[in-house]
C-alpha positions in Angstrom: -5.2 7.4 2.9 -2.3 9.5 4.2 -4.1 12.6 4.0 -7.2 11.3 6.0 -4.8 10.2 8.6 -3.0 13.6 8.8 -6.3 15.5 9.0 -7.7 13.2 11.6 -4.7 13.6 13.9 -4.8 17.4 13.3 -8.3 17.6 14.3 -7.7 15.3 17.4 -4.8 17.5 18.5 -6.6 20.7 17.7 -9.9 19.9 19.5 -7.9 18.6 22.6 -5.9 21.8 22.8 -9.0 24.0 22.3 -11.2 22.1 24.9 -8.5 22.9 27.4 -9.7 26.5 27.5 -13.1 25.4 28.8 -12.2 24.8 32.4 -15.6 23.4 33.6 -15.7 21.0 30.7 -12.1 19.9 31.1 -12.8 19.2 34.8 -15.9 17.3 34.2 -15.4 15.2 31.3 -12.4 13.4 29.7 -11.6 15.8 26.8 -9.4 13.2 25.2 -12.4 11.0 24.6 -14.4 13.8 23.4 -11.6 14.6 20.9 -11.5 11.1 19.8 -15.3 11.3 18.8 -14.7 14.5 17.1 -11.7 12.9 15.1 -13.9 9.9 14.0 -16.7 12.2 12.8 -14.2 14.4 10.9 -12.5 11.3 9.1 -15.9 10.1 8.2 -16.8 13.3 6.5 -13.4 13.5 4.8 -13.9 9.9 3.7 -17.2 10.8 2.1 -15.8 14.0 0.4 -13.1 11.8 -1.2 -15.5 9.3 -2.8 -14.5 6.4 -0.4 -11.5 4.9 -2.4 -10.1 1.7 -0.8 -7.0 3.5 0.5 -9.1 6.1 2.2 -11.3 3.3 3.7 -8.4 1.5 5.1 -7.0 4.9 6.8 -10.6 5.4 8.1 -11.0 1.9 9.7 -7.4 2.0 11.3 -7.8 5.5 12.7 -11.3 4.7 13.9 -9.7 1.5 15.5 -7.2 3.6 17.4 -9.7 6.1 18.5 -12.2 3.6 19.7 -9.4 2.2 22.0 -9.0 5.7 23.4 -12.7 5.6 24.2 -12.6 2.3 25.9 -9.3 2.9 27.7 -7.5 0.1 25.5 -4.2 0.3 23.8 -4.1 -0.2 20.1 -2.2 -2.9 18.2 -1.1 -1.7 14.6 -1.2 -5.4 13.3 -4.8 -5.8 14.6 -5.8 -2.5 13.1 -4.7 -3.4 9.6 -6.1 -6.9 10.0 -9.6 -5.6 11.0 -9.5 -3.0 8.2 -8.7 -5.7 5.6 -11.4 -8.0 7.0 -14.1 -5.4 6.9 -13.2 -4.1 3.4 -13.1 -7.7 1.9 -16.3 -8.6 3.7 -18.2 -5.6 2.0 -16.2 -5.9 -1.3 -14.5 -9.0 -2.0 -13.5 -8.0 -5.5 -11.2 -5.3 -3.9 -8.5 -8.0 -3.4 -7.7 -7.7 -7.1 -7.6 -3.7 -6.9 -4.0 -2.5 -7.2 -5.1 0.5 -4.8 -6.1 -2.2 -2.1 -2.9 -4.2 -2.8 -0.4 -1.3 -2.6 -2.1 0.5 0.2 -2.1 -2.4 2.6 1.3 -3.5 1.5 2.8 0.0 2.1 1.1 0.3 5.6 2.2 -3.3 6.6 5.9 -2.7 5.6 5.8 0.6 7.7 4.2 -1.1 10.7 6.7 -4.1 10.4 9.7 -1.8 10.2 8.5 0.7 12.8 10.9 -0.4 15.4 14.0 0.2 13.1 12.7 3.7 12.1 12.0 4.5 15.9 15.6 3.7 16.7 16.9 5.9 13.8 14.6 8.7 14.8 15.9 8.6 18.4 19.5 8.8 17.3 18.8 11.5 14.7 17.0 13.6 17.4 20.0 13.4 19.8 22.3 14.5 17.0 20.0 17.3 16.1 19.8 18.6 19.5 23.7 18.6 19.8 23.8 20.4 16.5 21.5 23.0 17.9 23.6 23.6 20.9 26.9 23.9 18.8 25.4 26.3 16.2 23.3 28.5 18.5 26.3 30.7 19.2 27.2 31.3 15.5 25.4 33.8 13.3 24.8 31.7 10.2 21.2 32.7 9.2 22.1 34.2 5.9 24.2 31.4 4.8 21.6 28.6 5.9 18.9 30.5 4.1 21.1 30.9 0.8 21.8 27.1 1.1 18.1 26.2 1.6 17.0 28.3 -1.4 19.8 27.1 -3.6 19.0 23.4 -2.8 15.2 23.9 -3.5 16.2 25.6 -6.9 18.6 22.6 -7.7 15.9 20.1 -6.8 13.2 21.8 -9.0 15.9 22.0 -11.9 16.7 18.3 -11.6 13.2 17.1 -11.4 12.2 19.3 -14.6 15.1 17.9 -16.4 14.7 14.3 -15.4 10.9 14.4 -16.3 11.9 15.1 -20.0 14.0 12.0 -20.4 11.9 9.4 -22.0 14.6 6.8 -21.8 14.3 6.7 -17.8 10.9 5.1 -18.0 11.4 1.3 -17.8 8.6 -1.2 -18.8 8.4 -4.6 -17.5 6.4 -7.4 -19.1 3.5 -9.1 -17.0 4.3 -11.8 -14.6 2.5 -15.0 -13.8 0.0 -15.3 -11.0 2.2 -18.0 -9.2 5.2 -15.5 -8.9 2.8 -12.8 -7.3 1.5 -15.4 -4.9 4.9 -16.5 -3.9 6.2 -12.9 -3.5 3.1 -12.1 -1.3 3.6 -15.0 0.9 7.3 -14.0 1.4 6.3 -10.4 1.9 3.6 -11.4 4.6 6.2 -13.9 6.3 8.7 -11.1 6.6 6.4 -8.5 8.0 4.3 -10.8 10.3 6.7 -13.3 11.9 8.6 -12.6 15.0 12.5 -13.2 15.4 15.3 -13.8 13.0 13.4 -16.4 11.1 11.3 -13.5 9.4 14.3 -12.8 7.1 13.6 -16.3 5.4 10.8 -14.2 3.7 13.5 -12.5 1.8 14.4 -15.9 0.3 10.8 -16.5 -0.7 10.5 -13.1 -2.3 13.7 -13.8 -4.4 12.2 -17.2 -5.5 9.1 -15.4 -6.6 11.2 -12.9 -8.7 13.0 -15.7 -10.2 9.7 -17.3 -11.2 8.5 -14.0 -12.6 11.5 -13.8 -14.9 10.6 -17.2 -16.4 7.2 -16.0 -17.6 6.7 -15.8 -21.3 4.2 -13.4 -22.7 1.8 -14.5 -25.4 2.8 -14.7 -29.2 -0.6 -13.9 -30.5 -3.5 -11.7 -29.0 -6.7 -11.7 -30.4 -9.9 -9.9 -30.0 -12.8 -8.8 -32.2 -11.0 -5.6 -33.5 -7.4 -6.3 -33.8 -4.8 -9.2 -33.6 -1.3 -8.5 -32.3 1.7 -10.8 -32.9 5.0 -11.2 -31.4 7.9 -10.6 -34.0 11.4 -11.8 -33.6 12.6 -8.8 -31.7 10.0 -9.6 -29.0 7.8 -6.6 -29.7 4.0 -6.8 -30.4 2.8 -5.5 -33.7 -0.8 -4.9 -34.8 -1.9 -6.9 -37.7 -4.9 -4.8 -38.5 -3.5 -1.5 -40.0 -6.9 0.3 -39.3 -7.0 -0.7 -35.7 -6.7 2.0 -33.0 -3.3 0.9 -31.4 -3.5 3.6 -28.6 -6.9 2.3 -27.4 -7.5 0.7 -24.1 -7.0 -2.8 -25.3 -4.0 -2.0 -27.4 -2.4 -0.2 -24.4 -3.1 -3.2 -22.0 -1.6 -5.6 -24.5 1.4 -3.5 -25.0 2.0 -3.0 -21.2 1.7 -6.7 -20.6 4.6 -7.2 -23.1 6.8 -4.4 -21.6 6.0 -1.7 -24.3 4.7 1.7 -24.3 2.3 1.1 -27.2 1.6 -1.5 -30.1 3.7 -1.0 -33.1 2.4 -1.0 -36.6 3.5 -4.0 -38.6 5.8 -3.7 -41.6 5.6 -6.6 -43.8 8.8 -5.7 -45.5 10.9 -6.3 -42.3 8.7 -9.1 -40.9 10.3 -12.4 -40.1 7.4 -14.3 -38.6 4.4 -12.9 -40.3 3.5 -13.0 -44.0 0.3 -11.7 -45.4 -1.8 -11.7 -48.6 -3.9 -8.6 -49.2 -7.7 -9.4 -48.5 -7.0 -13.0 -47.7 -5.2 -13.5 -44.4 -1.6 -13.9 -42.8 0.4 -16.8 -41.7 2.4 -16.7 -38.5 5.3 -19.0 -38.2 7.4 -19.6 -35.2 9.0 -22.8 -33.8 8.3 -24.5 -37.1 4.5 -24.2 -36.3 2.1 -22.0 -38.5 -1.0 -20.1 -37.4 -3.4 -18.9 -40.0 -5.3 -15.6 -39.5 -8.0 -16.1 -42.4 -10.4 -13.4 -43.8 -11.9 -15.8 -46.2 -12.9 -19.7 -46.5 -10.7 -20.1 -49.6 -7.6 -18.9 -47.9 -8.4 -21.6 -45.1 -8.7 -24.3 -47.7 -5.4 -23.3 -49.5 -3.3 -23.6 -46.4 -5.3 -26.2 -44.3 -2.6 -29.0 -44.6 0.3 -27.0 -43.5 -1.0 -25.1 -40.5 -1.5 -26.0 -36.8 -4.3 -23.5 -36.0 -6.8 -21.2 -37.8 -8.1 -18.0 -36.5 -11.1 -17.0 -38.2 -10.9 -13.4 -38.4 -14.0 -12.5 -40.6 -17.7 -13.1 -41.0 -17.9 -16.2 -43.1 -19.0 -20.0 -42.9 -15.9 -21.9 -41.8 -15.2 -24.8 -44.2 -15.8 -28.1 -42.3 -13.5 -29.9 -44.8 -10.5 -28.5 -42.9 -10.3 -30.4 -39.7 -7.6 -28.3 -38.1 -8.1 -26.7 -34.6 -9.7 -23.3 -35.1 -11.0 -20.1 -33.2 -14.3 -19.2 -34.8 -15.4 -15.6 -35.3 -18.4 -16.4 -32.9 -15.8 -17.6 -30.3 -14.0 -14.4 -30.5 -17.0 -12.2 -30.3 -18.5 -14.2 -27.3 -15.4 -15.3 -25.3 -12.6 -13.2 -26.4 -10.0 -12.0 -26.1 -7.7 -15.0 -26.5 -3.9 -15.3 -25.7 -2.1 -17.8 -27.8 1.5 -19.2 -27.1 3.3 -21.1 -29.9 5.6 -23.7 -28.1 7.9 -26.5 -29.5 5.4 -29.4 -28.9 2.1 -27.5 -28.9 -0.1 -24.4 -29.5 -1.5 -23.2 -26.1 -4.7 -21.0 -26.1 -6.0 -19.2 -23.1 -9.2 -17.5 -22.7 -9.0 -14.1 -21.0 -12.8 -13.0 -20.4 -12.5 -13.9 -16.6 -12.7 -10.3 -15.4 -14.8 -9.3 -12.4 -17.2 -7.4 -14.6 -18.0 -10.4 -16.8 -21.0 -12.3 -16.0 
């Protein structure tokens, strides 16, 4: 989106300056409007070349709004431009509202527009100081020292960047947050950016409340899909129950990132505190005095039926109807998985997570 804006502005200025050399054309027509048309065409071509990501579509619509204002002799309004861009994109692609590209692109631009006045004042002050510095230094021959300082600063910047990029501990991972906290933070952000006057800073209070809510969110204790089961141990980390599962696959990485990890860990039963397993039969997950049975055979279900709160059928067998405990069948996992399970003090909470936009 930023590149499209730069290229559009570049072609607008370039075409306007070139058209000045054609005297008859400049006298007969408004070359500013001609340049605006050229800029819109160039931005459309660049949009098609980029593959039309949401951020580029947003930039195209906003810049086109500005240039259309030039064509009809109207001043543009930045807030209206971003509102029109959001309306058109969501009208054509309603699912884009769940796209991080849409969210981050519009959030960044809205923040820049809302803080434009502050940066404008800083730029004016900076320009004044810059001109004063030029006047003072114009009589002093410092080219060699300035060039050496600039070269050294670039080398230092490259060295620091390369050194920092190799430090793994600088990468901080945070667990997923609830939808409620995201909604509260978004409302606070919009209030801060769109409201006029000093009351807008109440949006910061709302944002802090949203952050506080996000800290209260607890990630699932057990995650189940057709290929693997991950359980949260006493150290808060997710471990893969299936030793043959591909822990660096897409699902495994998603689960790990939701829990604030880089990847799932392989379970070591010797150090396990919550999970106990019997080879070929299944496992029992214990937390908050509640037990979750992961069963590979019907016999293992009947052996532990009286002492468990939930059964996860993780194998192709006929579930024994004599066990009247709550259970997730193998068919449910195939048809409706993945499942997220929270083991709480008073209950076991199960959440079905197949509600993605590509599921029908």
